[in-house]
C-alpha positions as CSV (number, residue, x, y, z in Angstrom):
1,M,51.2,163.7,-31.0
2,K,50.7,166.3,-33.7
3,P,47.2,167.4,-32.3
4,F,48.9,168.0,-28.9
5,I,51.5,170.4,-30.5
6,V,48.7,172.3,-32.4
7,L,46.6,172.5,-29.2
8,S,49.6,173.8,-27.2
9,F,50.3,176.4,-29.9
10,V,46.6,177.5,-29.9
11,V,46.5,177.8,-26.1
12,A,49.8,179.8,-26.0
13,S,48.4,182.1,-28.6
14,V,45.2,182.7,-26.7
15,L,47.0,183.3,-23.5
16,T,49.3,185.8,-25.1
17,A,46.5,187.7,-26.8
18,G,44.5,187.7,-23.6
19,S,47.4,189.1,-21.6
20,L,47.8,191.9,-24.1
21,G,44.2,192.9,-23.8
22,C,44.4,193.1,-20.0
23,K,46.9,196.0,-20.0
24,K,45.5,198.7,-17.7
25,K,45.0,202.1,-19.3
26,E,46.3,205.1,-17.5
27,A,43.6,207.3,-16.1
28,R,43.1,210.6,-17.9
29,V,44.7,213.5,-16.0
30,D,43.2,216.9,-15.5
31,A,45.8,219.4,-14.4
32,T,43.6,222.5,-14.3
33,Q,42.6,222.2,-10.7
34,P,46.1,221.6,-9.3
35,L,47.5,224.5,-11.4
36,Q,44.7,226.8,-10.2
37,Q,45.2,225.9,-6.6
38,S,49.0,226.0,-6.5
39,F,49.3,229.4,-8.2
40,Q,46.4,231.2,-6.5
41,T,48.8,233.4,-4.5
42,A,51.1,234.0,-7.4
43,E,51.8,237.4,-9.1
44,P,49.0,238.7,-11.4
45,Q,50.9,238.0,-14.6
46,V,51.6,234.4,-13.5
47,K,47.9,233.9,-12.5
48,Q,46.9,235.2,-15.9
49,A,49.3,232.7,-17.6
50,I,47.8,229.9,-15.5
51,E,44.3,230.9,-16.6
52,T,45.4,230.8,-20.2
53,V,47.0,227.4,-19.6
54,N,43.8,226.0,-18.0
55,T,41.6,227.4,-20.8
56,S,44.0,225.8,-23.4
57,L,44.1,222.5,-21.6
58,K,40.3,222.3,-21.4
59,S,39.9,223.1,-25.1
60,G,42.6,220.6,-26.1
61,N,45.0,223.2,-27.3
62,Y,48.1,221.6,-25.8
63,A,50.6,223.6,-27.8
64,G,49.0,226.8,-26.6
65,A,49.0,225.5,-23.0
66,S,52.7,224.6,-23.3
67,R,53.5,228.0,-24.7
68,A,51.6,229.8,-21.9
69,L,53.3,227.7,-19.3
70,E,56.8,228.2,-20.6
71,P,57.4,231.7,-18.9
72,V,56.1,230.3,-15.7
73,V,58.4,227.3,-15.6
74,T,61.5,229.3,-16.8
75,G,60.9,232.0,-14.3
76,G,62.1,229.8,-11.5
77,N,61.3,229.9,-7.7
78,L,58.5,227.4,-8.0
79,S,57.2,225.9,-4.8
80,A,56.8,222.1,-4.3
81,P,53.0,222.2,-5.0
82,Q,53.6,224.3,-8.1
83,K,56.2,221.8,-9.4
84,Q,53.7,219.0,-8.7
85,A,51.0,220.8,-10.6
86,I,53.3,221.4,-13.6
87,G,54.2,217.7,-13.4
88,V,50.5,216.9,-13.7
89,A,50.1,219.3,-16.6
90,L,53.1,217.6,-18.3
91,R,51.5,214.2,-17.7
92,Q,48.2,215.4,-19.3
93,I,50.1,216.8,-22.3
94,N,52.1,213.6,-22.7
95,Q,48.8,211.6,-22.6
96,A,47.4,213.8,-25.3
97,I,50.5,213.2,-27.4
98,A,50.4,209.5,-26.9
99,A,46.8,209.5,-28.1
100,N,47.6,211.8,-31.1
101,P,51.2,211.5,-32.2
102,A,50.7,214.4,-34.7
103,L,51.0,216.7,-31.7
104,D,54.5,215.6,-31.1
105,T,56.4,218.4,-32.9
106,K,59.9,219.8,-32.2
107,E,58.3,222.8,-30.5
108,M,56.3,220.6,-28.2
109,Y,59.4,218.5,-27.4
110,E,61.3,221.6,-26.4
111,L,58.5,223.0,-24.3
112,R,58.0,219.7,-22.6
113,K,61.7,219.5,-21.9
114,K,61.6,222.9,-20.2
115,M,58.6,221.8,-18.1
116,F,60.4,218.6,-17.1
117,R,63.5,220.5,-16.1
118,A,61.5,222.8,-13.9
119,V,59.8,219.9,-12.2
120,D,62.9,217.7,-12.0
121,G,65.3,220.4,-11.1
122,G,68.0,219.7,-13.7
123,P,68.9,218.7,-17.3
124,R,67.8,215.2,-18.0
125,F,67.2,215.0,-21.7
């Protein structure tokens, strides 16, 4: 009887470990193309800010990208495609923070909160 209990425990452990290893990873997001496309008819200063955001995202400077995106999201009057592009940028930044928790500073939290509010349309935090 005792070997059956040990065997059951081993099988349960293997199944649990196997199911943890099967977790799908979220595909990496690249927000540069959606941002570029959705803001191509924007005012020159907004287009310049989007270029700065894209350059920062490509180089892994997520704090710089967030700072450059802040005036765009707080300026209001965003179209649906622009909100979607900002949502993609927010997802890319969140993925980077998940991969490197050292990026999760108070400043980044506040900047991400502003982006979320611009995309969601209201206070949620």
